[in-house]
C-alpha positions as CSV (number, residue, x, y, z in Angstrom):
1,M,8.5,-23.6,-15.6
2,R,7.2,-22.1,-18.7
3,A,6.1,-24.6,-21.2
4,G,8.8,-25.0,-23.9
5,L,11.6,-24.9,-21.6
6,K,11.7,-28.0,-19.9
7,G,15.0,-29.4,-18.1
8,A,17.4,-28.9,-15.6
9,L,20.0,-26.3,-15.4
10,V,23.8,-28.6,-15.7
11,G,27.1,-27.9,-14.2
12,T,27.4,-26.5,-10.2
13,V,24.8,-23.9,-11.0
14,C,22.5,-23.9,-7.9
15,V,18.6,-22.3,-8.4
16,V,16.9,-22.0,-5.1
17,V,13.1,-21.9,-6.2
18,L,11.1,-18.9,-4.2
19,G,8.0,-20.0,-4.9
20,G,5.1,-18.6,-7.8
21,G,5.8,-19.3,-11.5
22,G,8.1,-17.7,-13.9
23,Y,11.6,-16.7,-14.2
24,G,11.4,-14.3,-11.2
25,A,11.0,-16.8,-8.8
26,Y,14.5,-18.1,-9.7
27,N,17.4,-17.2,-8.2
28,I,20.7,-17.9,-9.4
29,V,23.0,-18.3,-6.6
30,S,26.7,-19.0,-8.4
31,A,26.6,-16.5,-10.9
32,P,28.6,-17.1,-14.4
33,D,32.2,-16.2,-14.6
34,G,32.5,-14.6,-17.9
35,G,29.4,-16.8,-19.5
36,G,27.1,-19.4,-19.4
37,G,26.0,-19.9,-15.6
38,A,27.7,-22.9,-15.4
39,G,31.0,-22.7,-13.5
40,G,32.8,-25.0,-10.6
41,H,34.6,-27.9,-11.6
42,A,32.1,-29.7,-13.7
43,R,34.1,-31.9,-16.8
44,V,34.1,-30.1,-19.9
45,Q,31.8,-30.6,-21.9
46,T,32.1,-30.8,-26.3
47,G,29.8,-30.6,-29.3
48,P,26.9,-28.8,-29.6
49,P,24.8,-28.3,-26.3
50,G,22.3,-30.5,-25.4
51,G,18.7,-30.5,-24.7
52,A,19.5,-29.5,-20.5
53,E,22.1,-27.0,-21.3
54,V,20.2,-25.1,-24.0
55,T,17.1,-24.4,-21.6
56,G,19.4,-23.4,-18.4
57,A,21.6,-21.1,-20.8
58,A,18.2,-19.7,-22.0
59,R,16.5,-19.6,-18.8
60,G,19.5,-17.8,-16.6
61,F,19.7,-15.6,-19.7
62,F,15.8,-14.4,-19.3
63,A,15.8,-14.5,-15.6
64,A,18.7,-11.7,-15.3
65,W,16.7,-10.0,-18.3
66,E,13.5,-9.5,-16.8
67,K,15.3,-8.5,-13.3
68,G,17.4,-5.4,-15.4
69,D,20.9,-7.0,-14.3
70,A,22.4,-6.3,-18.1
71,A,25.4,-7.8,-16.4
72,T,24.4,-10.9,-15.1
73,A,22.2,-11.6,-18.6
74,A,25.4,-10.5,-20.7
75,S,27.4,-13.1,-19.0
76,Y,25.1,-15.7,-20.2
77,T,26.3,-14.9,-23.9
78,N,29.5,-15.7,-25.9
79,Y,30.1,-12.0,-26.1
80,P,29.7,-10.2,-22.8
81,Q,30.8,-7.0,-23.1
82,A,28.7,-6.1,-26.8
83,A,25.4,-7.7,-24.8
84,R,26.0,-6.2,-21.7
85,E,26.0,-2.5,-23.6
86,L,23.0,-3.2,-25.6
87,L,20.7,-4.4,-22.3
88,T,21.9,-1.4,-20.3
89,A,20.5,0.7,-23.0
90,Y,17.4,-1.3,-22.9
91,S,16.4,-0.4,-19.4
92,G,18.2,3.2,-19.4
93,D,17.8,5.2,-22.8
94,A,14.8,3.3,-24.3
95,H,13.2,3.3,-20.8
96,I,11.5,-0.2,-21.2
97,T,10.9,-2.1,-18.1
98,G,8.7,-4.4,-16.5
99,V,10.3,-7.2,-19.2
100,H,8.1,-10.4,-19.1
101,V,9.8,-13.5,-21.5
102,T,7.6,-16.1,-22.6
103,P,9.5,-18.5,-24.3
104,G,8.2,-21.0,-27.0
105,T,9.1,-24.6,-28.0
106,V,12.6,-25.3,-27.9
107,A,13.8,-26.5,-31.6
108,G,17.3,-28.1,-31.2
109,T,19.6,-25.4,-30.3
110,R,17.0,-22.6,-31.1
111,V,14.6,-21.0,-28.2
112,P,11.7,-18.9,-29.7
113,F,10.4,-16.6,-27.0
114,T,7.8,-13.9,-26.4
115,V,9.2,-10.2,-25.1
116,R,6.1,-8.1,-23.2
117,A,7.4,-5.0,-21.5
118,T,6.3,-1.9,-21.3
119,V,8.0,1.8,-22.3
120,S,7.6,4.9,-20.1
121,Y,9.1,8.5,-20.7
122,D,8.1,12.0,-19.3
123,G,4.6,10.6,-17.8
124,R,3.9,8.4,-21.0
125,S,3.5,5.0,-20.9
126,R,2.8,2.1,-23.6
127,P,3.3,-1.5,-23.9
128,L,5.7,-2.9,-25.5
129,S,5.6,-6.7,-27.3
130,Y,7.0,-8.5,-30.2
131,S,8.8,-12.1,-30.6
132,S,12.5,-12.8,-31.2
133,T,14.9,-16.0,-31.1
134,L,18.0,-17.0,-29.4
135,T,20.3,-19.7,-30.3
136,V,22.1,-21.5,-27.5
137,V,26.4,-22.5,-28.7
138,R,28.7,-23.8,-26.7
139,G,31.8,-21.4,-25.3
140,R,35.2,-21.9,-27.6
141,T,37.3,-21.4,-24.1
142,S,34.6,-21.6,-21.2
143,H,32.7,-25.4,-23.0
144,R,29.8,-23.6,-21.4
145,P,26.4,-23.2,-22.6
146,L,26.3,-19.8,-24.4
147,V,23.4,-17.4,-25.6
148,D,24.9,-16.8,-29.4
149,W,24.9,-12.8,-29.1
150,R,23.8,-10.8,-31.4
151,P,21.5,-7.7,-31.3
152,S,18.6,-9.8,-32.9
153,V,18.1,-11.3,-29.2
154,V,16.7,-8.4,-27.8
155,H,14.8,-7.2,-30.8
156,P,14.7,-8.6,-34.0
157,Q,14.7,-5.4,-36.1
158,L,18.5,-4.3,-34.3
159,R,21.7,-5.0,-36.4
160,E,25.4,-4.8,-35.2
161,G,26.0,-1.3,-33.9
162,D,22.5,-0.4,-33.5
163,T,20.9,0.8,-29.7
164,L,17.4,1.5,-28.7
165,T,16.4,5.0,-27.3
166,T,13.5,6.4,-26.3
167,G,12.5,10.4,-26.0
168,E,11.5,13.1,-28.4
169,S,12.4,12.1,-32.4
170,P,14.7,13.7,-33.9
171,A,12.9,14.9,-36.8
172,P,9.0,15.4,-37.0
173,P,7.1,12.6,-38.8
174,V,6.0,13.3,-42.3
175,E,3.3,12.0,-44.6
176,A,5.2,11.0,-47.6
177,V,2.8,11.1,-50.9
178,D,3.3,9.5,-54.5
179,R,3.4,12.2,-57.2
180,Y,-0.3,12.3,-57.6
181,G,-1.0,12.6,-53.6
182,T,-1.4,8.8,-52.9
183,V,-0.2,8.2,-49.2
184,L,3.2,6.2,-48.9
185,T,3.4,4.2,-46.3
186,K,5.8,1.5,-44.7
187,D,2.9,-1.4,-44.3
188,K,1.7,-1.1,-48.0
189,Y,5.2,-0.7,-49.2
190,P,7.4,-2.3,-47.1
191,S,10.4,-1.3,-49.5
192,L,10.0,2.2,-49.1
193,G,11.0,1.6,-44.9
194,P,14.2,3.2,-45.3
195,V,13.5,5.2,-48.0
196,L,10.8,7.1,-45.9
197,D,12.8,7.1,-42.6
198,Q,15.5,8.9,-44.5
199,L,12.8,11.5,-45.7
200,R,11.4,11.8,-42.5
201,E,15.1,12.9,-41.0
202,R,16.2,15.0,-43.7
203,Y,12.6,17.2,-44.7
204,G,10.6,16.2,-41.7
205,A,11.1,19.8,-40.3
206,E,10.6,21.6,-43.8
207,A,7.2,19.7,-44.4
208,G,6.4,21.8,-41.4
209,G,5.2,19.0,-38.9
210,T,6.2,18.8,-35.2
211,A,8.1,15.9,-33.4
212,G,6.5,13.2,-31.0
213,V,7.8,10.7,-28.5
214,E,8.7,7.3,-29.6
215,L,10.8,4.3,-28.9
216,A,13.6,3.8,-32.3
217,I,16.4,1.9,-33.1
218,R,19.5,4.4,-33.3
219,H,21.3,2.9,-36.2
220,A,25.5,3.1,-36.8
221,G,26.6,5.6,-39.1
222,D,24.2,8.1,-41.0
223,D,21.1,5.4,-41.5
224,A,18.2,7.4,-40.1
225,D,16.3,5.7,-36.8
226,T,13.7,3.2,-37.3
227,P,10.8,4.3,-35.3
228,L,9.1,1.0,-33.3
229,L,7.2,2.7,-30.6
230,T,5.3,5.9,-30.5
231,L,4.0,7.2,-26.7
232,A,3.2,10.5,-27.9
233,E,1.7,11.5,-31.5
234,G,3.9,14.1,-33.6
235,R,1.6,16.4,-36.1
236,P,3.0,15.0,-39.9
237,G,3.8,17.3,-42.4
238,R,2.9,16.4,-46.0
239,L,5.9,15.6,-48.5
240,R,5.6,15.2,-52.1
241,T,7.9,12.5,-53.7
242,T,8.7,12.0,-57.3
243,L,7.4,8.2,-56.8
244,S,4.2,6.6,-58.5
245,A,2.2,4.1,-56.1
246,S,1.2,1.9,-59.3
247,V,4.8,1.4,-60.3
248,Q,5.9,0.9,-56.8
249,A,3.6,-1.7,-56.4
250,A,4.6,-3.3,-59.4
251,A,8.1,-2.9,-58.2
252,E,7.5,-4.2,-54.4
253,A,6.0,-7.4,-56.1
254,A,8.3,-7.9,-58.8
255,V,11.4,-8.2,-55.9
256,Q,9.1,-10.8,-54.0
257,M,9.7,-13.3,-56.7
258,Y,13.5,-12.9,-56.5
259,A,15.9,-13.6,-53.1
260,E,18.5,-10.7,-53.0
261,S,17.2,-8.2,-55.3
262,S,16.5,-4.7,-56.0
263,V,14.7,-2.8,-58.9
264,V,15.1,1.0,-59.6
265,A,12.5,3.0,-62.2
266,V,13.2,6.4,-63.2
267,K,11.6,8.7,-65.9
268,P,14.1,9.6,-68.6
269,S,12.9,13.2,-69.4
270,T,12.7,14.5,-65.8
271,G,15.4,12.2,-63.8
272,E,12.4,11.4,-61.2
273,V,12.7,7.9,-59.3
274,L,9.4,6.8,-59.6
275,A,10.0,3.5,-57.9
276,V,12.8,1.8,-55.5
277,A,12.1,-1.9,-54.3
278,N,14.7,-4.3,-52.2
279,H,13.8,-8.4,-50.8
280,R,16.8,-8.8,-48.8
281,A,17.4,-10.6,-45.5
282,D,19.6,-7.7,-44.8
283,G,17.3,-4.9,-44.9
284,F,20.1,-3.2,-46.9
285,D,18.9,-1.0,-49.6
286,A,21.1,-2.5,-52.4
287,A,19.1,-0.4,-54.5
288,F,20.1,3.1,-54.0
289,L,23.6,1.8,-52.0
290,G,24.9,-1.1,-53.6
291,T,28.6,-1.5,-54.7
292,L,28.6,-4.3,-56.7
293,A,29.9,-5.2,-60.4
294,P,27.4,-4.7,-63.1
295,G,28.8,-6.9,-65.7
296,S,27.5,-7.1,-69.2
297,T,24.8,-4.4,-68.6
298,M,27.9,-2.1,-68.3
299,K,28.4,-2.3,-72.4
300,I,25.6,0.5,-72.7
301,V,28.8,2.7,-71.5
302,S,31.1,0.6,-72.8
303,A,29.5,0.7,-76.5
304,A,29.5,4.9,-76.4
305,T,32.9,5.4,-75.2
306,L,34.2,3.4,-78.7
307,I,31.6,5.6,-80.7
308,D,32.3,8.8,-78.7
309,T,36.7,8.0,-79.4
310,G,36.0,6.8,-83.1
311,L,36.8,3.2,-82.4
312,T,34.2,1.8,-83.9
313,T,30.3,2.6,-84.9
314,A,27.0,0.6,-84.2
315,N,27.5,-1.1,-87.7
316,G,31.4,-0.9,-87.1
317,P,33.6,-4.1,-87.3
318,A,33.8,-5.3,-83.4
319,P,34.3,-9.1,-84.1
320,C,33.6,-11.9,-81.3
321,P,36.3,-14.5,-81.1
322,P,35.8,-17.3,-78.8
323,S,38.4,-16.3,-76.1
324,A,40.5,-12.8,-75.9
325,V,43.4,-12.6,-74.0
326,W,44.9,-8.9,-72.5
327,Q,47.7,-8.7,-70.0
328,S,47.9,-12.7,-69.7
329,Q,44.5,-12.6,-68.4
330,T,42.3,-14.7,-70.5
331,F,38.3,-14.0,-71.0
332,H,35.8,-16.1,-72.2
333,N,32.0,-15.5,-73.4
334,L,28.8,-17.7,-72.0
335,D,28.6,-21.0,-73.1
336,G,26.7,-21.3,-76.0
337,L,27.5,-18.4,-77.7
338,A,28.8,-19.0,-81.2
339,P,31.9,-16.8,-82.4
340,D,31.7,-14.6,-85.6
341,E,34.8,-13.0,-86.6
342,H,32.5,-10.4,-88.8
343,A,30.4,-9.2,-86.5
344,T,29.3,-6.1,-85.7
345,L,29.3,-3.7,-82.5
346,S,25.4,-3.8,-82.9
347,E,25.5,-7.6,-83.2
348,S,28.2,-8.4,-80.7
349,F,26.3,-5.6,-78.0
350,A,23.2,-7.8,-78.9
351,R,24.4,-11.5,-78.2
352,S,26.7,-9.9,-75.3
353,C,29.9,-10.8,-76.3
354,N,32.3,-10.3,-73.8
355,T,35.2,-10.8,-76.1
356,A,34.2,-8.5,-78.7
357,F,34.7,-5.6,-76.3
358,V,37.7,-7.1,-74.4
359,K,39.4,-6.7,-78.1
360,F,39.3,-3.1,-77.8
361,A,41.3,-2.9,-74.7
362,D,44.7,-2.6,-77.2
363,E,42.9,0.6,-78.4
364,V,41.3,2.4,-75.4
365,R,43.5,4.7,-73.0
366,T,43.6,3.6,-69.7
367,D,41.0,6.6,-68.6
368,S,38.6,6.5,-71.7
369,L,35.8,4.4,-70.0
370,T,36.3,6.6,-66.8
371,R,35.9,10.0,-68.5
372,E,32.9,8.7,-70.6
373,A,31.1,7.6,-67.5
374,Q,31.6,10.6,-65.3
375,E,31.6,13.3,-68.1
376,R,28.7,12.2,-70.2
377,F,26.6,9.8,-67.8
378,G,27.5,11.5,-64.5
379,L,28.4,8.5,-62.8
380,G,30.4,9.1,-59.4
381,G,29.2,12.9,-59.7
382,D,27.6,13.4,-56.2
383,W,24.5,13.2,-56.6
384,K,21.9,14.8,-54.4
385,V,19.0,12.6,-54.7
386,G,17.2,13.4,-51.6
387,V,18.4,10.4,-49.5
388,P,21.6,8.7,-49.3
389,S,23.1,6.8,-52.5
390,F,26.4,5.5,-53.7
391,D,26.7,6.9,-57.3
392,G,28.7,4.9,-59.2
393,R,32.7,4.1,-59.4
394,V,34.4,3.8,-62.7
395,P,37.8,3.9,-61.9
396,A,40.7,4.8,-64.8
397,A,42.2,1.3,-63.6
398,G,45.6,-0.4,-65.5
399,G,46.2,-3.9,-66.3
400,P,43.8,-6.8,-66.8
401,D,41.2,-4.3,-65.1
402,T,41.1,-2.0,-68.6
403,A,39.6,-5.5,-70.0
404,A,37.4,-6.0,-67.4
405,G,36.2,-2.7,-66.7
406,L,35.0,-2.8,-70.6
407,I,32.4,-6.0,-69.5
408,G,31.9,-4.5,-66.3
409,Q,33.6,-6.3,-64.3
410,G,37.1,-5.4,-62.3
411,Q,37.1,-2.3,-60.1
412,V,33.7,-0.6,-61.6
413,Q,31.0,-0.6,-59.3
414,M,27.0,0.2,-59.9
415,N,23.4,-0.1,-58.4
416,P,20.1,-0.1,-59.8
417,L,20.0,3.8,-59.5
418,N,22.8,4.4,-61.5
419,L,22.4,1.6,-64.3
420,A,18.4,2.9,-64.5
421,S,20.3,6.5,-64.8
422,V,22.6,4.8,-67.5
423,T,19.6,3.9,-69.8
424,A,18.2,7.0,-69.1
425,T,20.7,8.9,-70.5
426,A,21.7,6.7,-73.6
427,T,17.9,7.1,-74.6
428,T,17.5,11.0,-74.1
429,G,21.3,11.7,-74.6
430,A,21.2,14.0,-71.6
431,F,22.0,13.2,-67.9
432,R,19.6,14.0,-65.4
433,Q,20.5,13.2,-62.1
434,P,17.4,11.2,-60.3
435,V,16.0,12.6,-58.0
436,I,13.0,11.3,-55.7
437,V,12.1,14.8,-54.1
438,P,11.9,18.0,-55.8
439,L,15.3,19.6,-55.9
440,G,13.4,22.8,-55.2
441,L,12.1,21.6,-51.9
442,D,15.8,22.3,-50.2
443,G,17.5,23.9,-53.2
444,R,19.9,21.3,-53.8
445,E,22.4,21.6,-56.7
446,P,21.7,18.3,-59.1
447,A,25.2,16.9,-60.4
448,R,25.6,17.6,-64.1
449,A,27.0,15.9,-67.2
450,R,27.2,17.2,-70.5
451,G,25.4,14.1,-72.0
452,L,25.5,12.2,-75.5
453,S,25.7,13.3,-79.2
454,P,22.7,13.0,-81.0
455,G,24.6,10.5,-83.1
456,T,25.8,8.2,-80.2
457,V,22.4,8.1,-78.6
458,Q,21.0,7.2,-82.1
459,Q,23.2,4.0,-82.5
460,L,22.4,3.1,-78.3
461,R,19.0,3.1,-78.5
462,A,19.5,1.1,-82.2
463,M,21.6,-1.2,-80.4
464,M,19.7,-1.6,-77.3
465,S,16.2,-2.4,-79.1
466,R,18.3,-5.2,-81.2
467,A,19.0,-6.4,-78.1
468,A,15.1,-6.4,-76.6
469,H,13.5,-7.7,-80.3
470,S,16.3,-10.5,-81.5
471,G,18.9,-10.3,-78.7
472,T,19.8,-12.0,-75.1
473,A,17.0,-9.7,-73.6
474,A,14.3,-11.3,-76.3
475,G,12.7,-13.6,-74.2
476,V,12.4,-11.6,-71.5
477,M,10.7,-8.4,-72.8
478,A,8.8,-10.6,-75.5
479,G,4.9,-9.0,-75.1
480,L,6.0,-5.7,-74.2
481,G,4.9,-2.8,-76.8
482,G,5.7,0.7,-77.7
483,D,9.4,2.0,-77.6
484,I,11.4,-0.7,-75.9
485,G,15.3,-1.7,-75.4
486,A,17.5,-3.4,-73.4
487,K,20.8,-5.1,-72.1
488,T,21.3,-8.3,-70.1
489,G,24.0,-8.6,-67.6
490,S,25.7,-11.2,-65.1
491,A,28.7,-10.8,-62.9
492,E,30.7,-13.2,-61.4
493,V,31.7,-13.2,-57.9
494,D,34.2,-15.2,-55.9
495,G,32.7,-17.7,-53.5
496,Q,29.6,-17.7,-55.3
497,S,27.7,-20.2,-56.9
498,R,25.6,-18.2,-59.4
499,S,26.7,-14.8,-60.8
500,N,24.8,-11.6,-59.8
501,S,22.3,-11.4,-62.3
502,W,21.5,-7.7,-63.8
503,F,19.5,-6.0,-66.3
504,T,18.6,-2.7,-67.9
505,G,15.6,-1.7,-70.3
506,Y,13.4,1.2,-71.2
507,R,10.1,1.2,-72.3
508,N,8.8,4.9,-73.6
509,D,9.7,7.2,-71.0
510,V,10.3,4.8,-67.9
511,A,13.9,3.1,-67.8
512,A,14.6,0.5,-65.0
513,A,16.9,-1.6,-63.8
514,A,17.4,-4.5,-61.5
515,M,20.0,-6.7,-59.7
516,A,19.8,-10.0,-58.0
517,Q,22.5,-11.4,-56.1
518,D,23.6,-14.9,-56.6
519,G,20.6,-15.2,-59.2
520,G,22.2,-16.4,-62.1
521,H,22.3,-15.0,-65.5
522,G,20.4,-11.7,-66.5
523,V,17.3,-13.3,-67.7
524,D,17.1,-15.6,-64.7
525,A,15.8,-13.2,-62.2
526,A,16.9,-9.3,-63.0
527,G,15.1,-9.2,-66.1
528,P,11.6,-10.7,-65.3
529,I,11.7,-7.7,-62.1
530,V,12.3,-5.4,-65.1
531,A,10.0,-6.6,-67.4
532,S,7.0,-6.4,-65.1
533,V,7.7,-2.7,-64.3
534,L,7.7,-1.9,-67.4
535,R,4.8,-3.7,-68.1
536,I,2.6,-1.8,-65.6
537,S,4.6,1.6,-66.3
538,G,5.6,2.1,-69.9
């Protein structure tokens, strides 16, 4: 038996050694009935599986997988139907044969392993090799040791709803380049992986390439296929993007410092996306597709609403009491923020006083914030970025959510792309819908909005500058020269020990925004990310 799987099968499974080493040398005489490889009348076991049970379940699963017996392999898992479907596609649609599994050293209930196989299609063959891990658990009803099923058991990049397929690629490959002609690759810029896959799917034909043959992950929904192995090279077409390789590199490095973080940088004068980066365990593109409450960074839009509706001005009154009540809900400021009953809007903005904004819930209309967000900042306007994006949501919410929306809580949803665009609009007065490839490439019509008046822009810039020089963002923005401004934010989320960290800022003709889930205050995680990007790009 191979190293790392020492132990015997338990229960009444009879293993007949046919000779030789490896899992192919074992014949499982009594196949598992609905999962586990152990049947008969063995006494009921409870608690976590023991060492012999772990090795037995893993050994049975591996042996059946190697034989291409999807049904038997699936029966060693706790979700046999889902496992059978994927394992059937593994040898069927994916054309993977000659599977050879080498286990590593067992650690408790976890079994690491390496897979070596061959992918063959239309007379072409390529070797395939990768590593993964499985965990053995006790079945809830059968009480047998079972492989805890998840798609990543079959391949570490598979997620729920994914499958594997081999054939001619649905789109020709592309050689994506930045605004200056530098080639952008997944190896050098890992965060761009999902974006490059989407660009290939959407623009492979327009870029003039020819399709190849490849093994790929087919994702559920609208996500582009993720290539895993190329059997026949296609000819890539050249696709110019708006990205900047240097800014992208800074963004990649910045998010690596904080878990579950994302950042986007745009050029306010054009709307061009300069960088997009994510550092997330789930691989989700939260920078473009996230839907989270933006916290106090929403006060940029809220301040514009108050100014444009004539309720106050940057130098007008916006008192900051210690608490504020709106429709039976009490709102507080961050700990340590001293109240100021004589504060101006600029002062309350720079100090990020929640209660100052909540107090205006009595005076704004239910749809005031919504109309400002949509008509002036372009949020929710069906953006045509060039890849899929969520374009912000600021609904006309009544009740307590009227007040909550003014401080970026309640039903307000954004992501770093939306927030970077908000900052770009605030600093220029014009909403320029973000793009990652030129609109002329495929004749896309951008979303449009009326933008802001020069007077509102002047006041927003002054307030953001104050926040960056002497307000809550001052420490993070220290040392950045040029024309700078910023806004901090944190959004409380039920079930999290800390709030989500948000931050947006600008430096000259670059605006950036970042978010880190469970990252704390805006200056704790998102702020340093934005500052790092602005430092290299401003």
